[in-house]
VMD Tcl script that builds the backbone (N, CA, C; Angstrom):
set m [mol new atoms 252]
animate dup $m
set s [atomselect $m all]
$s set {name element resname resid chain x y z} {
  {N N CYS 1 A 14.649 -22.387 102.710}
  {CA C CYS 1 A 15.633 -22.991 102.926}
  {C C CYS 1 A 16.338 -21.587 101.545}
  {N N GLY 2 A 14.784 -21.020 100.783}
  {CA C GLY 2 A 15.719 -20.765 99.255}
  {C C GLY 2 A 15.731 -20.693 98.534}
  {N N ALA 3 A 16.339 -21.802 98.517}
  {CA C ALA 3 A 16.133 -22.376 97.299}
  {C C ALA 3 A 15.108 -22.094 95.455}
  {N N CYS 4 A 13.658 -21.762 96.059}
  {CA C CYS 4 A 13.405 -21.482 95.731}
  {C C CYS 4 A 13.296 -19.846 94.577}
  {N N VAL 5 A 13.775 -19.036 95.425}
  {CA C VAL 5 A 14.262 -17.577 95.162}
  {C C VAL 5 A 15.389 -17.904 94.427}
  {N N ALA 6 A 17.344 -18.934 94.582}
  {CA C ALA 6 A 17.756 -19.800 94.277}
  {C C ALA 6 A 17.826 -19.457 92.625}
  {N N THR 7 A 16.063 -20.047 92.372}
  {CA C THR 7 A 16.254 -20.519 91.037}
  {C C THR 7 A 15.004 -19.921 89.841}
  {N N CYS 8 A 14.667 -18.740 90.748}
  {CA C CYS 8 A 13.508 -17.942 89.652}
  {C C CYS 8 A 13.774 -17.124 89.169}
  {N N LYS 9 A 13.783 -16.662 88.247}
  {CA C LYS 9 A 14.305 -16.341 86.977}
  {C C LYS 9 A 14.518 -14.572 87.414}
  {N N ASN 10 A 13.403 -14.069 87.958}
  {CA C ASN 10 A 12.922 -13.160 88.253}
  {C C ASN 10 A 13.468 -12.793 89.675}
  {N N SER 11 A 13.785 -13.438 90.764}
  {CA C SER 11 A 14.911 -13.460 92.062}
  {C C SER 11 A 13.392 -12.991 93.032}
  {N N SER 12 A 12.125 -13.336 92.661}
  {CA C SER 12 A 11.201 -13.466 93.498}
  {C C SER 12 A 11.360 -14.343 95.046}
  {N N ALA 13 A 11.085 -14.076 96.047}
  {CA C ALA 13 A 10.830 -14.045 97.134}
  {C C ALA 13 A 9.530 -14.487 97.459}
  {N N MET 14 A 7.866 -14.914 96.497}
  {CA C MET 14 A 7.254 -14.653 96.601}
  {C C MET 14 A 6.327 -15.946 97.715}
  {N N LEU 15 A 7.081 -16.364 97.109}
  {CA C LEU 15 A 7.130 -18.388 97.091}
  {C C LEU 15 A 7.396 -18.668 98.918}
  {N N PHE 16 A 8.335 -18.415 99.091}
  {CA C PHE 16 A 9.802 -18.260 100.041}
  {C C PHE 16 A 8.558 -17.390 101.471}
  {N N VAL 17 A 8.350 -16.281 100.794}
  {CA C VAL 17 A 7.565 -15.263 101.486}
  {C C VAL 17 A 6.186 -16.178 102.005}
  {N N GLY 18 A 5.398 -16.430 100.850}
  {CA C GLY 18 A 4.470 -17.316 100.264}
  {C C GLY 18 A 3.638 -18.032 101.495}
  {N N ALA 19 A 4.773 -18.461 101.689}
  {CA C ALA 19 A 4.609 -20.642 101.716}
  {C C ALA 19 A 4.806 -19.916 103.618}
  {N N LYS 20 A 5.330 -18.728 103.675}
  {CA C LYS 20 A 5.175 -18.649 105.656}
  {C C LYS 20 A 3.789 -17.731 105.867}
  {N N VAL 21 A 3.160 -17.478 104.967}
  {CA C VAL 21 A 2.566 -16.616 105.235}
  {C C VAL 21 A 1.404 -17.448 105.078}
  {N N SER 22 A 1.230 -18.237 104.330}
  {CA C SER 22 A -0.328 -19.095 103.946}
  {C C SER 22 A -0.483 -20.374 105.266}
  {N N GLN 23 A 0.205 -20.574 105.921}
  {CA C GLN 23 A 0.818 -21.534 106.644}
  {C C GLN 23 A 0.566 -20.778 108.701}
  {N N TYR 24 A 0.451 -19.965 108.223}
  {CA C TYR 24 A -0.137 -18.988 109.705}
  {C C TYR 24 A -1.587 -17.695 109.628}
  {N N ALA 25 A -1.646 -18.228 107.946}
  {CA C ALA 25 A -3.021 -18.124 107.281}
  {C C ALA 25 A -4.426 -19.471 108.194}
  {N N LEU 26 A -3.761 -20.463 107.599}
  {CA C LEU 26 A -4.408 -21.431 108.120}
  {C C LEU 26 A -4.199 -22.102 109.233}
  {N N LEU 27 A -3.507 -21.388 110.324}
  {CA C LEU 27 A -3.854 -21.698 112.010}
  {C C LEU 27 A -4.781 -20.690 112.808}
  {N N PRO 28 A -5.788 -21.395 113.194}
  {CA C PRO 28 A -6.354 -20.435 114.476}
  {C C PRO 28 A -5.803 -19.201 114.922}
  {N N GLN 29 A -4.640 -19.534 115.265}
  {CA C GLN 29 A -3.717 -18.480 116.792}
  {C C GLN 29 A -2.796 -17.330 115.536}
  {N N GLY 30 A -2.724 -17.642 113.814}
  {CA C GLY 30 A -2.629 -16.975 112.830}
  {C C GLY 30 A -2.655 -15.363 112.625}
  {N N GLN 31 A -4.917 -15.807 112.795}
  {CA C GLN 31 A -4.924 -14.581 112.463}
  {C C GLN 31 A -4.981 -13.451 112.798}
  {N N VAL 32 A -4.306 -14.009 114.663}
  {CA C VAL 32 A -4.562 -12.251 114.914}
  {C C VAL 32 A -3.928 -11.053 114.896}
  {N N GLU 33 A -2.721 -11.671 113.790}
  {CA C GLU 33 A -2.099 -10.392 113.722}
  {C C GLU 33 A -1.878 -11.076 111.921}
  {N N ALA 34 A -2.722 -11.652 111.080}
  {CA C ALA 34 A -2.488 -12.214 109.516}
  {C C ALA 34 A -2.146 -10.497 108.829}
  {N N ALA 35 A -3.551 -9.408 109.598}
  {CA C ALA 35 A -3.371 -8.821 107.897}
  {C C ALA 35 A -1.585 -7.532 108.183}
  {N N ASP 36 A -1.461 -7.986 109.644}
  {CA C ASP 36 A -0.198 -6.583 109.344}
  {C C ASP 36 A 1.058 -7.907 109.460}
  {N N ARG 37 A 0.632 -8.989 109.709}
  {CA C ARG 37 A 2.114 -10.087 109.231}
  {C C ARG 37 A 2.039 -9.311 107.762}
  {N N VAL 38 A 0.821 -10.639 107.030}
  {CA C VAL 38 A 0.573 -9.984 105.078}
  {C C VAL 38 A 1.325 -9.001 105.274}
  {N N LYS 39 A 0.806 -7.287 105.396}
  {CA C LYS 39 A 1.210 -6.050 104.472}
  {C C LYS 39 A 2.970 -6.152 104.848}
  {N N ASN 40 A 3.343 -6.676 106.225}
  {CA C ASN 40 A 4.901 -6.401 106.729}
  {C C ASN 40 A 5.612 -6.948 105.590}
  {N N MET 41 A 5.584 -8.267 105.361}
  {CA C MET 41 A 6.553 -9.077 104.403}
  {C C MET 41 A 6.461 -8.852 103.042}
  {N N VAL 42 A 4.959 -8.001 102.785}
  {CA C VAL 42 A 5.243 -8.118 101.458}
  {C C VAL 42 A 5.746 -6.474 100.721}
  {N N ALA 43 A 5.746 -5.163 101.990}
  {CA C ALA 43 A 6.350 -4.213 102.524}
  {C C ALA 43 A 8.307 -5.276 102.537}
  {N N GLN 44 A 8.492 -5.812 103.075}
  {CA C GLN 44 A 10.058 -5.798 102.970}
  {C C GLN 44 A 10.300 -6.503 102.028}
  {N N MET 45 A 9.834 -7.819 101.447}
  {CA C MET 45 A 10.007 -8.323 100.220}
  {C C MET 45 A 10.189 -7.243 98.474}
  {N N ASP 46 A 9.088 -6.478 98.513}
  {CA C ASP 46 A 9.301 -4.570 97.291}
  {C C ASP 46 A 10.788 -4.067 97.796}
  {N N LEU 47 A 11.188 -4.289 99.417}
  {CA C LEU 47 A 11.763 -3.207 100.274}
  {C C LEU 47 A 13.229 -3.800 99.336}
  {N N GLU 48 A 13.022 -4.824 99.945}
  {CA C GLU 48 A 14.402 -5.669 99.570}
  {C C GLU 48 A 14.837 -6.322 98.131}
  {N N GLY 49 A 14.245 -5.695 97.318}
  {CA C GLY 49 A 13.728 -5.389 95.403}
  {C C GLY 49 A 13.823 -6.853 94.966}
  {N N PHE 50 A 12.648 -7.812 95.805}
  {CA C PHE 50 A 12.699 -8.150 94.264}
  {C C PHE 50 A 11.221 -9.120 93.710}
  {N N GLY 51 A 10.986 -9.361 92.881}
  {CA C GLY 51 A 10.443 -9.236 91.766}
  {C C GLY 51 A 9.546 -10.062 92.081}
  {N N ASN 52 A 7.853 -9.780 91.849}
  {CA C ASN 52 A 6.679 -10.441 91.732}
  {C C ASN 52 A 6.461 -11.628 91.340}
  {N N CYS 53 A 5.711 -12.671 90.810}
  {CA C CYS 53 A 6.279 -13.936 90.675}
  {C C CYS 53 A 5.603 -14.094 89.110}
  {N N THR 54 A 5.549 -14.889 87.977}
  {CA C THR 54 A 5.416 -15.007 86.430}
  {C C THR 54 A 5.384 -15.833 86.538}
  {N N ASN 55 A 5.177 -16.838 87.717}
  {CA C ASN 55 A 4.261 -18.609 87.154}
  {C C ASN 55 A 4.951 -19.071 86.688}
  {N N THR 56 A 6.449 -19.234 86.200}
  {CA C THR 56 A 6.992 -20.055 84.973}
  {C C THR 56 A 7.176 -21.031 86.093}
  {N N GLY 57 A 6.183 -21.319 87.830}
  {CA C GLY 57 A 6.687 -22.920 87.955}
  {C C GLY 57 A 8.335 -23.668 88.604}
  {N N ALA 58 A 9.596 -23.243 88.021}
  {CA C ALA 58 A 10.693 -23.027 88.246}
  {C C ALA 58 A 10.864 -23.300 89.789}
  {N N CYS 59 A 10.065 -22.831 90.452}
  {CA C CYS 59 A 10.855 -22.620 91.795}
  {C C CYS 59 A 9.637 -24.290 92.949}
  {N N GLU 60 A 8.624 -24.478 91.664}
  {CA C GLU 60 A 7.553 -25.825 92.919}
  {C C GLU 60 A 8.920 -26.561 91.755}
  {N N VAL 61 A 10.033 -26.883 91.038}
  {CA C VAL 61 A 10.223 -27.871 90.762}
  {C C VAL 61 A 11.906 -28.151 91.582}
  {N N GLU 62 A 12.615 -26.884 92.337}
  {CA C GLU 62 A 13.346 -26.969 92.452}
  {C C GLU 62 A 13.012 -26.905 93.659}
  {N N CYS 63 A 12.025 -26.703 94.145}
  {CA C CYS 63 A 11.421 -27.209 96.171}
  {C C CYS 63 A 11.532 -27.816 96.258}
  {N N PRO 64 A 12.517 -28.737 97.646}
  {CA C PRO 64 A 13.297 -30.166 98.103}
  {C C PRO 64 A 11.813 -30.519 98.470}
  {N N LYS 65 A 11.041 -29.351 99.438}
  {CA C LYS 65 A 9.504 -29.730 100.247}
  {C C LYS 65 A 7.886 -29.167 98.922}
  {N N GLY 66 A 7.705 -29.588 98.410}
  {CA C GLY 66 A 7.182 -29.427 96.959}
  {C C GLY 66 A 6.056 -28.789 97.866}
  {N N ILE 67 A 6.599 -27.624 98.309}
  {CA C ILE 67 A 5.719 -26.174 98.384}
  {C C ILE 67 A 5.310 -25.565 96.893}
  {N N SER 68 A 3.994 -25.481 97.333}
  {CA C SER 68 A 3.217 -25.171 96.008}
  {C C SER 68 A 3.309 -23.427 95.075}
  {N N LEU 69 A 2.960 -23.589 94.004}
  {CA C LEU 69 A 2.667 -22.045 93.717}
  {C C LEU 69 A 1.113 -21.600 94.685}
  {N N ASP 70 A 0.243 -22.381 94.790}
  {CA C ASP 70 A -1.125 -22.135 94.926}
  {C C ASP 70 A -0.573 -20.905 96.589}
  {N N ASN 71 A -0.082 -21.271 97.553}
  {CA C ASN 71 A 1.371 -20.783 98.034}
  {C C ASN 71 A 1.160 -19.214 97.801}
  {N N ILE 72 A 1.398 -18.683 96.763}
  {CA C ILE 72 A 1.204 -17.256 96.619}
  {C C ILE 72 A -0.024 -16.258 96.730}
  {N N ALA 73 A -0.614 -17.601 95.055}
  {CA C ALA 73 A -2.499 -16.581 95.473}
  {C C ALA 73 A -2.852 -16.472 96.633}
  {N N ARG 74 A -3.087 -17.867 97.704}
  {CA C ARG 74 A -2.647 -17.559 98.549}
  {C C ARG 74 A -2.413 -16.160 99.734}
  {N N MET 75 A -1.385 -16.032 99.467}
  {CA C MET 75 A -0.714 -14.602 100.199}
  {C C MET 75 A -1.008 -14.266 99.439}
  {N N ASN 76 A -1.747 -13.178 97.936}
  {CA C ASN 76 A -1.731 -12.332 96.952}
  {C C ASN 76 A -3.797 -12.223 98.597}
  {N N ARG 77 A -4.553 -13.309 98.280}
  {CA C ARG 77 A -5.550 -12.895 99.085}
  {C C ARG 77 A -5.260 -12.359 100.168}
  {N N GLU 78 A -4.340 -12.475 100.618}
  {CA C GLU 78 A -4.377 -12.963 102.548}
  {C C GLU 78 A -4.041 -11.061 102.928}
  {N N LEU 79 A -2.962 -10.738 100.740}
  {CA C LEU 79 A -2.948 -9.059 101.260}
  {C C LEU 79 A -4.323 -8.352 100.894}
  {N N ILE 80 A -5.046 -8.606 99.362}
  {CA C ILE 80 A -6.527 -8.013 99.009}
  {C C ILE 80 A -6.765 -8.593 100.641}
  {N N LYS 81 A -7.648 -9.758 101.622}
  {CA C LYS 81 A -7.540 -9.080 102.468}
  {C C LYS 81 A -7.601 -7.461 103.791}
  {N N ALA 82 A -6.429 -8.099 103.650}
  {CA C ALA 82 A -5.877 -6.563 104.761}
  {C C ALA 82 A -5.983 -5.385 104.512}
  {N N SER 83 A -6.025 -5.236 103.418}
  {CA C SER 83 A -5.585 -3.779 102.282}
  {C C SER 83 A -7.479 -3.136 102.017}
  {N N ILE 84 A -7.807 -4.365 102.410}
  {CA C ILE 84 A -9.812 -3.436 102.996}
  {C C ILE 84 A -10.003 -2.918 103.635}
}
mol reanalyze $m
mol bondsrecalc $m
mol representation Tube
mol addrep $m
C-alpha cells in the first residue's frame, strides 16, 4: 500500500520492497529467480532515488499489516548472497 514509504523520514522503499523479496525468498518456488529478483528490485529502488533504511521504525508503526523491519534484514541477506 505504500504507507511505510509515505511515513519514512528517508523516503526509504526498503521495507516495501523488502517485504516482497522476503516473501518470495521464503517460498520454494521463489528460489529459482531469487538472486536476479533481489538485485533488480534493489537496483530499481536505487534508480528511483529511495534512501536506505535508518531503522527508526516509523514504518512499522504505520503499517496496517504489521510488516516488520526484519524484512529489510532478510532482503539485505538475500542481496549479499546474490552478489557472491
